[in-house]
C-alpha positions as CSV (number, residue, x, y, z in Angstrom):
1,M,-0.2,-0.1,0.1
2,S,1.3,3.5,-1.1
3,R,-0.8,5.6,1.2
4,N,-0.4,6.5,4.9
5,F,-3.5,6.9,7.0
6,T,-3.4,9.6,9.7
7,L,-6.0,10.1,12.1
8,Q,-7.2,13.3,10.8
9,S,-7.4,11.9,6.9
10,L,-9.5,9.2,8.7
11,Q,-11.9,11.7,10.2
12,S,-14.0,12.3,7.3
13,R,-14.5,8.5,6.8
14,T,-17.7,6.7,7.9
15,L,-17.6,3.8,10.5
16,S,-18.5,1.4,7.6
17,E,-15.5,2.8,5.3
18,L,-13.3,2.4,8.2
19,H,-14.2,-1.6,8.7
20,V,-13.8,-2.0,5.0
21,L,-10.2,0.0,4.9
22,R,-9.1,-2.4,8.2
23,S,-10.0,-5.2,5.9
24,E,-8.1,-4.5,3.3
25,V,-5.0,-3.4,5.5
26,L,-5.1,-6.7,7.0
27,R,-5.0,-8.6,3.8
28,E,-2.0,-6.4,3.1
29,I,-0.4,-7.7,6.4
30,H,-0.9,-11.2,5.7
31,A,0.5,-10.5,2.0
32,A,3.5,-8.7,2.9
33,A,6.7,-10.2,3.9
34,P,7.4,-10.0,7.8
35,G,9.7,-6.9,8.7
36,S,9.3,-5.5,5.3
37,A,8.7,-1.7,4.4
38,A,5.3,-2.7,3.5
39,S,4.6,-4.8,6.3
40,R,5.6,-2.0,8.4
41,E,3.6,0.6,6.7
42,A,0.5,-1.7,7.0
43,W,0.9,-2.2,10.6
44,A,1.0,1.7,11.1
45,N,-2.1,2.0,8.9
46,L,-4.0,-0.5,11.0
47,A,-2.7,1.2,14.3
48,A,-4.7,4.4,13.0
49,I,-7.8,2.9,11.8
50,D,-8.1,1.0,14.8
51,Q,-7.7,4.2,17.0
52,S,-10.4,6.0,14.5
53,I,-12.7,3.2,15.0
54,R,-12.0,3.0,19.0
55,R,-12.6,6.7,19.1
56,R,-15.9,6.7,17.2
57,T,-17.3,3.6,19.1
58,A,-16.0,5.0,22.6
59,H,-19.4,6.0,23.5
60,L,-21.3,2.7,22.9
61,T,-19.3,0.5,25.4
62,P,-20.8,0.1,28.6
63,R,-19.6,2.0,31.7
64,F,-19.9,0.3,35.0
């Protein structure tokens, strides 16, 4: 993947789009050689997407 996702660039995406991006990035992680630049970039993208999803759904988690 030649694109880098930042939290700012992901703000305009819907939750559904974020989940689609997440599944695409997971496929790229599985296809990339471990330790390669593509693998590291994909892991960084996954972290940004996951953080964006958590921020969007934080209000949905039950608080005890």
